C-alpha positions as CSV (number, residue, x, y, z in Angstrom):
1,M,38.4,-33.7,11.2
2,T,40.8,-36.5,10.5
3,N,41.2,-37.3,14.2
4,D,37.5,-38.0,14.5
5,I,37.6,-40.4,11.5
6,N,40.7,-42.2,12.8
7,K,39.3,-42.8,16.2
8,S,36.7,-45.1,14.8
9,A,38.8,-46.8,12.2
10,S,39.4,-49.9,14.2
11,S,35.9,-50.2,15.6
12,N,33.8,-49.2,12.6
13,G,35.8,-49.7,9.5
14,T,38.2,-52.6,10.2
15,P,39.1,-54.2,6.9
16,P,37.4,-57.5,6.3
17,S,39.5,-60.5,7.1
18,G,41.6,-61.6,4.2
19,N,41.7,-58.1,2.6
20,P,45.1,-57.1,1.5
21,G,46.5,-54.5,3.9
22,S,44.6,-55.6,6.9
23,S,46.8,-56.1,9.9
24,S,46.6,-57.7,13.3
25,G,47.9,-54.5,14.8
26,G,44.5,-52.7,14.5
27,G,44.3,-51.5,10.9
28,G,47.3,-49.1,10.6
29,V,47.0,-49.2,6.8
30,E,43.3,-48.4,7.0
31,K,43.9,-45.3,9.3
32,E,46.7,-43.9,7.1
33,T,44.7,-44.5,3.9
34,I,41.5,-42.9,5.1
35,R,43.5,-40.0,6.5
36,Q,45.3,-39.4,3.2
37,I,42.1,-39.6,1.2
38,V,40.3,-37.1,3.5
39,I,43.2,-34.6,3.2
40,R,43.6,-35.0,-0.5
41,I,40.1,-35.1,-1.8
42,V,37.4,-33.9,0.7
43,P,38.6,-30.3,1.3
44,F,38.8,-29.6,-2.4
45,L,35.4,-31.0,-3.1
46,M,34.0,-29.0,-0.2
47,V,35.5,-25.8,-1.6
48,C,34.0,-26.6,-5.0
49,Y,30.6,-27.3,-3.4
50,F,30.9,-24.1,-1.3
51,F,31.1,-21.9,-4.5
52,A,28.6,-24.1,-6.3
53,F,26.0,-23.6,-3.6
54,I,26.7,-19.9,-3.3
55,S,26.0,-19.7,-7.1
56,R,22.7,-21.5,-6.4
57,V,21.4,-19.4,-3.6
58,N,23.1,-15.9,-3.8
59,A,20.1,-14.8,-5.8
60,G,18.4,-14.6,-2.4
61,V,20.7,-11.8,-1.3
62,A,20.8,-10.3,-4.7
63,A,17.0,-10.0,-4.6
64,L,17.2,-7.3,-1.9
65,Q,18.3,-5.0,-4.8
66,M,17.8,-7.0,-8.0
67,N,14.0,-7.5,-7.8
68,K,13.4,-3.8,-7.7
69,D,15.9,-3.0,-10.5
70,L,14.5,-5.7,-12.8
71,G,10.8,-5.4,-11.8
72,L,10.6,-9.0,-10.4
73,S,7.5,-9.7,-8.3
74,P,7.6,-12.4,-5.6
75,A,5.8,-14.8,-8.0
76,A,8.3,-14.0,-10.8
77,F,11.3,-14.4,-8.4
78,G,9.8,-17.7,-7.1
79,L,9.4,-19.0,-10.7
80,G,12.9,-18.0,-11.7
81,A,14.4,-19.4,-8.5
82,S,12.6,-22.7,-9.0
83,L,13.5,-23.1,-12.6
84,F,17.0,-24.1,-11.4
85,F,15.4,-27.3,-10.1
86,V,13.6,-28.1,-13.4
87,S,16.9,-28.5,-15.3
88,Y,18.7,-29.8,-12.2
89,T,16.1,-32.6,-12.1
90,A,16.0,-33.3,-15.8
91,F,19.7,-33.7,-16.2
92,G,20.7,-35.4,-12.9
93,I,20.5,-39.0,-14.0
94,P,22.1,-38.5,-17.5
95,C,24.9,-36.6,-15.9
96,N,25.7,-39.3,-13.4
97,M,25.6,-41.9,-16.2
98,A,28.0,-39.7,-18.2
99,M,30.4,-39.5,-15.3
100,V,30.6,-43.3,-15.2
101,R,31.3,-43.4,-18.9
102,F,33.8,-40.6,-19.3
103,G,35.5,-40.7,-15.9
104,A,35.1,-38.6,-12.7
105,R,38.1,-36.4,-13.3
106,L,37.2,-35.1,-16.8
107,W,33.5,-34.9,-15.9
108,L,33.8,-33.0,-12.7
109,T,36.3,-30.6,-14.3
110,L,33.9,-29.8,-17.1
111,T,30.9,-29.3,-14.8
112,I,32.7,-27.1,-12.4
113,I,33.8,-24.8,-15.3
114,A,30.2,-24.8,-16.6
115,L,29.1,-23.7,-13.1
116,S,31.4,-20.7,-13.3
117,L,30.1,-19.6,-16.7
118,T,26.5,-19.9,-15.8
119,S,27.0,-18.1,-12.5
120,L,28.7,-15.2,-14.2
121,A,25.8,-15.1,-16.7
122,M,23.5,-14.1,-13.8
123,A,25.3,-10.7,-13.7
124,F,24.0,-9.8,-17.1
125,I,20.3,-10.5,-16.8
126,T,18.0,-7.7,-17.8
127,G,14.5,-8.8,-16.8
128,P,12.3,-11.8,-15.9
129,N,12.9,-13.8,-19.1
130,S,16.7,-13.6,-18.9
131,F,16.5,-14.4,-15.2
132,Y,14.5,-17.5,-16.0
133,V,17.0,-18.6,-18.7
134,A,20.1,-18.0,-16.5
135,R,18.6,-20.0,-13.6
136,F,17.7,-22.9,-15.9
137,L,21.2,-23.1,-17.3
138,L,22.7,-22.9,-13.8
139,G,20.6,-25.9,-12.9
140,V,22.0,-27.8,-15.9
141,A,25.6,-27.1,-14.8
142,E,25.0,-28.1,-11.1
143,A,23.2,-31.3,-12.1
144,G,26.6,-32.6,-13.3
145,F,28.3,-31.8,-10.0
146,F,26.5,-32.7,-6.8
147,P,25.1,-36.2,-7.7
148,G,28.5,-36.9,-9.3
149,A,30.4,-35.8,-6.2
150,I,28.3,-38.1,-3.9
151,L,28.9,-41.0,-6.3
152,Y,32.6,-40.1,-6.4
153,L,32.9,-40.3,-2.6
154,T,31.5,-43.9,-2.7
155,Y,34.5,-44.8,-4.9
156,W,36.9,-43.9,-2.0
157,F,35.2,-44.5,1.4
158,P,33.9,-47.8,2.9
159,R,30.4,-47.6,4.2
160,S,31.3,-47.2,7.9
161,Y,32.8,-43.7,7.1
162,R,30.3,-42.4,4.6
163,A,27.8,-40.5,6.9
164,R,30.5,-38.3,8.5
165,I,32.4,-37.9,5.2
166,I,29.2,-36.9,3.4
167,A,28.3,-34.6,6.3
168,I,31.7,-33.0,6.1
169,F,31.4,-32.5,2.3
170,M,27.8,-31.2,2.6
171,A,28.9,-28.8,5.4
172,A,29.7,-26.6,2.4
173,I,25.9,-25.8,2.2
174,P,25.5,-24.0,5.6
175,V,29.1,-22.6,5.4
176,S,28.2,-21.1,2.0
177,S,25.4,-19.1,3.7
178,L,27.2,-18.6,7.0
179,L,30.1,-16.9,5.2
180,G,28.5,-16.0,1.9
181,S,25.5,-14.2,3.2
182,P,27.4,-11.3,4.9
183,V,29.9,-11.2,2.1
184,S,27.2,-11.0,-0.5
185,A,25.4,-8.3,1.4
186,A,28.7,-6.3,1.6
187,L,29.2,-6.7,-2.2
188,L,25.8,-5.1,-2.7
189,G,27.5,-1.9,-1.4
190,L,29.5,-1.8,-4.7
191,E,26.4,-0.2,-6.3
192,G,27.4,2.1,-9.2
193,L,31.1,1.0,-9.4
194,W,32.0,1.2,-13.1
195,G,28.4,1.6,-14.0
196,L,27.3,-1.8,-12.5
197,H,24.7,-2.5,-9.8
198,G,25.9,-4.0,-6.5
199,W,24.1,-7.3,-7.3
200,Q,25.9,-7.6,-10.6
201,W,29.3,-7.2,-8.8
202,M,28.2,-9.9,-6.4
203,F,27.5,-12.4,-9.2
204,I,30.8,-11.6,-10.9
205,L,33.1,-11.7,-7.9
206,E,31.5,-14.9,-6.6
207,G,31.5,-16.7,-10.0
208,L,35.1,-16.0,-11.0
209,P,36.8,-18.3,-8.5
210,I,34.9,-21.3,-9.8
211,V,36.9,-21.2,-13.1
212,L,40.2,-21.8,-11.2
213,L,38.6,-24.6,-9.3
214,G,37.6,-26.3,-12.5
215,V,41.1,-26.2,-13.8
216,L,42.5,-27.5,-10.5
217,A,40.0,-30.4,-10.5
218,F,41.7,-32.0,-13.5
219,Y,44.9,-32.3,-11.6
220,I,43.6,-33.0,-8.1
221,L,40.9,-35.6,-8.6
222,P,41.9,-39.1,-9.8
223,D,39.2,-41.1,-11.4
224,N,39.5,-43.8,-8.7
225,P,41.9,-45.2,-6.0
226,T,44.0,-47.2,-8.5
227,Q,45.0,-43.9,-10.2
228,A,46.0,-42.1,-6.9
229,K,49.8,-41.8,-7.1
230,W,49.9,-40.6,-3.5
231,L,48.6,-44.0,-2.2
232,R,51.1,-46.8,-1.8
233,P,50.3,-50.2,-3.5
234,E,49.3,-51.8,-0.1
235,Q,46.9,-48.9,0.6
236,V,45.3,-49.3,-2.8
237,S,45.1,-53.0,-2.3
238,W,43.4,-52.6,1.1
239,L,40.9,-50.0,-0.1
240,T,39.9,-51.8,-3.3
241,G,39.6,-55.1,-1.5
242,C,37.5,-53.6,1.3
243,L,35.1,-51.9,-1.2
244,A,34.9,-55.0,-3.4
245,E,34.0,-57.2,-0.3
246,E,31.3,-54.7,0.7
247,R,29.9,-54.7,-2.9
248,A,29.8,-58.5,-2.8
249,K,27.7,-58.4,0.4
250,V,25.0,-56.2,-1.3
251,H,22.3,-57.9,-3.2
252,K,23.1,-57.4,-6.9
253,V,20.4,-56.2,-9.3
254,S,21.8,-55.7,-12.7
255,H,20.4,-53.9,-15.7
256,I,17.5,-52.3,-13.9
257,P,15.6,-49.9,-16.2
258,V,15.6,-46.2,-15.1
259,W,11.8,-46.2,-14.9
260,K,11.8,-49.1,-12.5
261,V,14.2,-47.3,-10.2
262,L,12.0,-44.1,-10.3
263,I,8.9,-46.0,-9.2
264,N,10.6,-48.2,-6.6
265,G,8.8,-47.8,-3.2
266,P,11.9,-47.2,-1.0
267,V,13.4,-44.8,-3.6
268,L,10.2,-42.8,-3.5
269,I,10.2,-42.6,0.3
270,L,13.8,-41.6,0.3
271,S,13.0,-39.0,-2.4
272,I,10.3,-37.5,-0.3
273,A,12.5,-37.3,2.8
274,Y,15.3,-35.7,0.8
275,A,12.7,-33.4,-0.9
276,A,11.8,-32.1,2.5
277,S,15.4,-31.4,3.4
278,S,16.2,-29.9,0.0
279,A,13.1,-27.8,-0.2
280,V,13.6,-26.2,3.2
281,S,17.3,-25.6,2.9
282,N,17.0,-24.1,-0.7
283,S,13.8,-22.2,0.1
284,L,15.2,-20.6,3.2
285,S,18.5,-19.9,1.4
286,L,16.6,-18.0,-1.3
287,W,13.7,-16.5,0.8
288,Q,15.2,-16.1,4.3
289,P,16.9,-12.8,3.5
290,Q,13.6,-11.3,2.4
291,I,11.9,-12.8,5.5
292,I,14.4,-11.1,7.8
293,K,14.5,-7.9,5.7
294,S,10.7,-7.6,6.1
295,F,11.3,-6.6,9.8
296,G,12.7,-3.3,8.5
297,L,16.4,-4.1,8.7
298,S,19.2,-2.8,6.4
299,D,20.9,-5.0,3.8
300,M,24.0,-5.5,6.0
301,Q,21.9,-6.3,9.1
302,T,19.9,-8.8,7.1
303,G,23.1,-10.4,5.8
304,V,24.6,-10.8,9.2
305,L,21.4,-12.2,10.8
306,N,20.8,-14.5,7.8
307,A,24.1,-16.2,8.6
308,I,23.3,-17.2,12.2
309,P,20.9,-20.1,11.5
310,F,23.2,-21.6,8.9
311,G,26.1,-21.5,11.4
312,L,24.1,-23.6,13.8
313,G,23.0,-25.9,11.0
314,L,26.7,-26.5,10.2
315,G,27.3,-27.7,13.8
316,S,24.3,-30.0,13.8
317,M,25.3,-31.5,10.5
318,L,28.8,-32.4,11.7
319,L,27.8,-33.6,15.2
320,W,24.7,-35.6,14.0
321,G,26.7,-37.3,11.2
322,R,29.3,-38.4,13.7
323,F,26.6,-39.7,16.1
324,S,24.9,-41.6,13.2
325,D,28.2,-43.3,12.3
326,K,28.9,-44.2,16.0
327,T,25.5,-45.8,16.5
328,G,25.1,-47.2,13.0
329,E,21.5,-45.9,13.1
330,R,20.3,-44.2,9.9
331,L,16.5,-44.2,9.7
332,L,15.7,-42.5,12.9
333,S,18.7,-40.2,12.5
334,T,17.0,-38.9,9.4
335,S,13.3,-38.9,10.3
336,L,13.4,-37.2,13.7
337,P,15.2,-34.0,12.5
338,L,12.6,-33.7,9.7
339,L,9.8,-33.7,12.2
340,L,11.6,-31.2,14.4
341,C,11.9,-28.9,11.3
342,A,8.2,-29.2,10.6
343,L,7.3,-28.2,14.1
344,A,9.6,-25.2,14.0
345,L,8.3,-23.9,10.7
346,G,4.7,-24.4,11.8
347,L,5.4,-22.0,14.8
348,T,6.1,-19.1,12.4
349,L,2.3,-18.8,12.2
350,V,2.0,-17.7,15.9
351,T,4.7,-14.9,16.1
352,D,5.5,-11.6,14.5
353,S,8.6,-11.0,16.6
354,L,12.0,-10.8,14.9
355,V,13.7,-12.6,17.9
356,L,11.3,-15.5,18.0
357,T,11.4,-15.8,14.2
358,M,15.2,-16.0,14.3
359,V,14.9,-18.7,17.0
360,I,12.4,-20.7,14.8
361,L,14.6,-20.4,11.7
362,C,17.6,-21.6,13.8
363,V,15.7,-24.7,15.0
364,A,14.4,-25.4,11.5
365,L,17.9,-25.3,9.9
366,V,19.4,-27.3,12.8
367,G,16.9,-30.1,12.0
368,I,17.2,-30.0,8.2
369,Y,21.0,-30.0,8.1
370,A,21.4,-32.7,10.7
371,I,20.0,-35.3,8.3
372,K,22.4,-34.7,5.4
373,G,25.1,-37.2,6.4
374,P,22.8,-40.0,7.8
375,F,20.5,-39.7,4.8
376,W,23.1,-40.2,2.0
377,A,24.8,-42.9,4.0
378,L,21.4,-44.6,4.3
379,A,20.8,-44.2,0.6
380,A,24.2,-45.6,-0.3
381,D,23.8,-48.5,2.1
382,L,20.5,-49.6,0.4
383,M,21.9,-49.7,-3.2
384,S,24.3,-52.1,-5.0
385,S,27.1,-50.7,-7.0
386,E,25.2,-51.3,-10.2
387,V,22.1,-49.4,-9.0
388,A,24.0,-46.6,-7.2
389,P,24.7,-44.3,-10.2
390,T,21.1,-44.3,-11.2
391,G,19.6,-44.6,-7.7
392,I,21.5,-41.7,-6.2
393,A,20.6,-39.5,-9.1
394,A,17.0,-40.7,-9.1
395,I,16.6,-39.8,-5.4
396,N,18.2,-36.4,-6.1
397,T,16.0,-35.9,-9.2
398,L,12.7,-36.8,-7.6
399,A,13.5,-34.8,-4.5
400,H,14.1,-31.7,-6.6
401,V,10.9,-32.0,-8.5
402,A,9.3,-31.4,-5.1
403,T,11.8,-28.6,-4.4
404,F,10.8,-26.9,-7.6
405,G,7.2,-27.0,-6.6
406,A,7.8,-25.8,-3.1
407,I,9.9,-22.8,-4.0
408,Y,7.5,-21.8,-6.8
409,L,4.5,-22.3,-4.6
410,L,6.1,-20.2,-1.8
411,G,6.4,-17.3,-4.2
412,I,2.8,-17.7,-5.4
413,I,1.4,-17.8,-1.9
414,K,3.5,-14.9,-0.8
415,S,2.2,-12.8,-3.7
416,S,-1.4,-13.8,-3.0
417,T,-1.4,-13.5,0.8
418,G,1.5,-11.2,1.6
419,S,2.4,-13.6,4.4
420,F,5.7,-15.5,4.7
421,P,4.4,-17.8,7.5
422,V,1.5,-19.0,5.4
423,A,3.8,-19.5,2.4
424,L,5.9,-21.8,4.5
425,L,3.1,-24.3,5.2
426,P,3.8,-26.5,2.1
427,L,7.3,-27.0,3.6
428,V,5.7,-28.1,6.9
429,L,3.6,-30.7,5.2
430,L,6.5,-32.0,3.1
431,N,8.6,-32.5,6.3
432,V,5.8,-34.3,8.1
433,V,5.3,-36.7,5.1
434,G,9.0,-37.4,4.8
435,G,9.6,-37.9,8.5
436,V,6.5,-40.2,9.0
437,G,7.4,-42.1,5.8
438,L,10.8,-43.0,7.2
439,L,9.3,-43.9,10.6
440,I,7.1,-46.4,8.7
441,V,10.2,-47.8,7.0
442,A,11.9,-48.1,10.4
443,H,8.9,-49.9,11.8
444,N,8.7,-52.3,8.9
445,K,12.4,-53.1,9.2
446,K,12.0,-53.9,12.9
447,K,9.0,-56.1,12.2
448,G,11.0,-58.0,9.6
449,A,13.9,-58.4,12.0
450,D,11.6,-59.6,14.8
451,A,10.1,-62.1,12.4
452,G,13.6,-63.5,11.6
453,N,13.5,-62.1,8.1
454,P,15.3,-58.8,8.0
455,A,14.8,-57.0,4.8
456,K,16.5,-54.0,3.3
457,S,13.8,-51.3,2.9
């Protein structure tokens, strides 16, 4: 991981001339600084997000037993699963603003511990209403972590590194399903131990490690580079100088009201594009086990097969993020995978074969995870440091409004028609709109450049 980053340090991330720490020898301080930050911060954030995302989607595996035990219909499960995104959406912007006010270390520590407590609460639900409450509270907790972690990474990495760093961080999403799916399915086998259901043991054993991570976060994550005792003064000087020069080159828009950010055209287009990615990855994380199980497989067989598409998605995320950084291209790197995903999901309508369905799910997740790095690098590139705390959270917020609707609608359509392929059609439409919207942005940027007036879109 660090080797790939170091290879492009001289070509992509050379410190601007005049920055402290730059050298005529090819950026030795830069390479060493980036390497140390990657080693010290990124793996820990990945582990935190790994468990956070498991706590978000393990209800999909739990549903193989839980829905019958609690009497949850597909519509009720869809509503409960989607309520996560109501609170996640409502609290995203306030949480990012709170992190800026109280400091990243304290804020991330508190939110990670809150994630553990709300994840553990899922083990003690007794019916639809308690399921709804637990999922809502889980969304509140995670609203403080993911947008904050994305913002936190912008405190440490220059723009030329962000696509691959964010892709590496967000690799925790497919890894959580790649590893978590078979493990969760195996934990269902603890049915009856000490009088608890298997799905209850799954929530308990997957929620407990997050408490330890929350405690460790307070000691591992400095608020910013100036507080990193493991960086030498010349490294801090280079990094802060590089980030300051980048901020100076971005058009400054101070004191923008939140409502203006929310109705900004580019923010809305970015939100739709991210909504497509989020809706597909979250919907399939929650519903894919039931789709595969519908072919008559056992819980363990379902868990193993469910991991395969996420493993391929992990590879596409890392390779595509690296490709986007090497080429410097963000818009097409985001739009084309969205359209590939739309095509794949649309093909579920024409097959009832398990093998073909698995191929389709693999292609869909390859497309949807490929955009993660380029997308957030694109979003960060388009916002000034003043707008970023609100803008990142706004994109995440508006995207998850659509995610809520997509997951809830999927459950309603499945209950009404009994067909998973038909229920996936809203996701197809969302990906088409997001992909085409970004193609229009790319076209407008090209026209602006050709006219001699390049504009940030």
